[in-house]
Every structure is written in C-alpha cells, then in structure tokens.
C-alpha positions, 0 to 999 in steps of 0.5 A: 452464498452471497458472501461466496460470490462476493468473494469470488468477484473480489478475487477476480477483480483483484487478480486482473488488477494485479496482473496489469498492476505488476506491469505498471509498477515496475515502471517506477519501482525496483520489480523483478520484471526483466528479460529472461536469458538462456546463455550457454557456457560457450556462448556467454559473450553471444548476445543472440544466444539470449532469449528476450521473453519477458519473465514475470515475478509472481512472488507477491501471490505467496502472501495470499493465504492458502497459495502453494509455491507450485501454484505460483510457479504455474501462474508465472509460466501461464502469464509468461507464455500468454503475454509474450505470445499475444501482445504486440509490443517490441520489447527490444525497442529501447526508445532514446530517453529524455528528462529534466529536474525542475526545482520550485521554491516557496516561502514557508509562511501562510501555508496551511495545507499540502495537496499532491495529486500525481499520476506516477511518482515516488513521493518523499518529504526530507526535513533539512536545515532551510528556511524555505520549501523546495519542491524538486521533480525529477523525471525520465521518459521516452523521447517521443511525441506522444508521451508527455508530462504536465507538471505544476507546483503553486500556492493557492489559498494557503495551499501548496498544490502539486500536480503531475500527469502522464499524457499519452496518445497511442503509445504502445512501447517498451515497458522497461522500467528504465524509460519511466522514472518520476521522483517528487521530493519535498525539502521542508524546514525542520520546524515547518508544520501544517494542518492538513496533508493530502496525497493522491498518487496513482502510481508509486510509493509514499516514503517514510519520513519524520515530516508526517508528524509535523502535520497537526490535523488530517493525513489523507493518503491514497495510492492505486499501486504503491506502498504507503509507509509512515511514522506519526509522532504528534497527535492527529484528529484523522489518519486515513491511508488507502492502497488499492495494491500495495502494503500499508505500514503505520508506526504511531507514537501519538494519539489518533481520534480516527484511524481508518486504512483500506487495502484492496490487495496487500497487507496491513501492519500497524505498530501503535504505541499510543492511544487510538480512539477509533480504528477502521481497518479493511483488507480485501485480499491480505493479512492484517497485523496489529500490535497496540501497546496503548489503549484502544476505544473501538477497533473494527477489522475486516479481512475478506481473504487473508488472516488477522493477527492482533495483540492488544496489550492494554484495555480495549473497550470494544472490538468487532473482527470479521474474516471471511477466509482465513484465521484470526489469532488474537492476544489480549493482555488487560481484558480479563472479564471480557465476554467474547461473542466468537462464531466460526462457521467452518473452523475451530474456536480456541479461547482463554476467555469465556465465549458466547453466541449472544451479542457482545462489545467484543465480537469475533467472526470467521466463515472459513478458518480457526479462531485463537484467542490467548490471555497474556 
C-alpha cells in the first residue's frame, strides 16, 4: 500500500510538471505547440475564419506504459478547453522582438573545468580548427522592460564559467516559442581537453558532440526540461546525467568507473561498447533500455512506472533490477551458471535460467508486470 501511494504521488507530481513543462519546453524547442485553425475551402484567405485557440500536442503521453491513444486524445481536448477558457494570456499579442549575438574568446591554456549554469538555452559544443575558445550566445526575446537576460562568461580559478539567467517581472504574455530563442555554443580546438564538465540547464537540450570524449574525469549534467544526448569515447571516472523531464541518451565507447542516470519523466537509452564498473539508473516514469556489449560489474536499475529492457552480451557480476509497474525483459549471453532471484507480485515469470526466492547477486523484482529472462 505504501508503494502504491508513492506511485500515486509521483504520477500526480509528474503530470503537473509535464503539463507546464510542455508549455515552457516549446519556448526553445520545435514542439507542436501552435494555434489551431479551422479554414473552409471558400475562406482559405480569410484570416478572420481562424480559431486562435491553443492546441497542445500530448503525444509524449504515449510513451507511458498502458496509456491508450483514446486517453491521450481525451487529455488533449481537456487541456485545450481548460487552458483556453481559464487563462488570461492574450495569444494574439505578438510582441516586437529584440535580440543579440554575444561572443567572447578565451585562451585555451590553464582551463581545467567548464561550468555552465543556464535558465533557458540549447547548449552545444563544436570542435574545429582553431587555437582559442569562442563562446557564442544568441538570444531573441520580447522587446519589453519586464523581461531581461543576465549573461556572463569568464575564467576564474582555471574554470570557464558561463551563466545565463532570465529575469521577469509581472510578465504574462504570448508564449509563442518564436519570442524566446536562446542558443549557447562553445567552439573549442580539436585537441582541447579538460578534467571536469558541469552543466546545469533548467530548460533546453544538451546536444551531442565528440567534445564530451575530451573530458577526462567527471561529466555532470542536469536539465529540468530537455533532452540529454552525449557520446563518450575516452575513459571517465564519473558520468552523472539527470533529467527531470526529457529523454536521456548515452552512447558509451570507453570505460566508466561510475555511471548514474536519473530520469524523473522520460526514457533512458544506453548503448555501451566498453566496460562499466558501477551503473545506477532510475526512471520514475519512463522506459529503461540498455544494451551492454562489454563487461558490467554491478548494475542497479529501477523503474517506478515503465518497462525495463536489458541486453547483457558479456558477463555481469551482479544486478538488482526493480520495476513497480511495467514489464522486465532481460537477455543474458554469458551468465550460464547464474541463479536468479526473481519475484513478480502480480505477473508471470519466464526464465531460461534457474530461479530462486532466496537472496542472490542477481535479483529481479516486479510488483505489477511480467518478467522474461532469455538465454542468448
């Protein structure tokens, strides 16, 4: 009963966050958040025939297990009616826009870390033939006094610090995404490397680039609303990826000592071609998918509401996989003598391996859903 209450609380919080997150996320991403129009054939050029109610695309709900298409349609209709009837925003008010491009250049010498903290931005690294580092910030915003941007880039204590904050005062205006554009691009030499990379972005995607392979020790990325997509090709001591609302993708081609991924609402997709010593992944609402083509010492996986799909092609020393609501599908290639402790409170267990209810280094538990373990 405690677990059911926890799931209910998590679901309520996530749905509320997701609703407002979709609105905010459209500000900097190409989300289908647009005006719904009804134009007859004989009035295609008549602007007055348009219905300027706001339409919300809720297809992201389909990624939640057990959610049917007709339920998603009902949610879309309910959100549209409630939002357009109750909110005081003037959706026809398109503010004049203002913007700028800010560029700063820095010497690559004596920089050991990069620390980025942003409110709203799409963040990218680009490697190119250059001798210095260029930080380029491009923004577009409503041309009004009560909406301001505070941006700064500087080097302090061998750390390149980049900060961006959005300041608003009594602002209730058009949420059209064309009014809010923020892109942060860091151009670095191809041979430039650092020890640690820290990124904290409240709203916006973290885009993939080979530069992440040039971070030698720690990668720590957190985004509240946005996707994280990175590729790693050189060894790392620690990789930590956290997304409150958004997909987390990791393509790993090198050894990692400690990998931690948390997705409160969104899928986690990992493909690893190199060894990982310790792997901890938590998805409160979403699917976890892992393909491991190399050794994995210890693996901790948890999904509160969503399926878990794993493929371990080489030996794994231990795993603890827990799913409260959803299916668990596992493929094991090189654990022939493993005795798996499997428990499904409300569901079936199908296993090509011997199972037990006693403690084991290999544990799988599912409160509501089936467990399938396949020998490959």
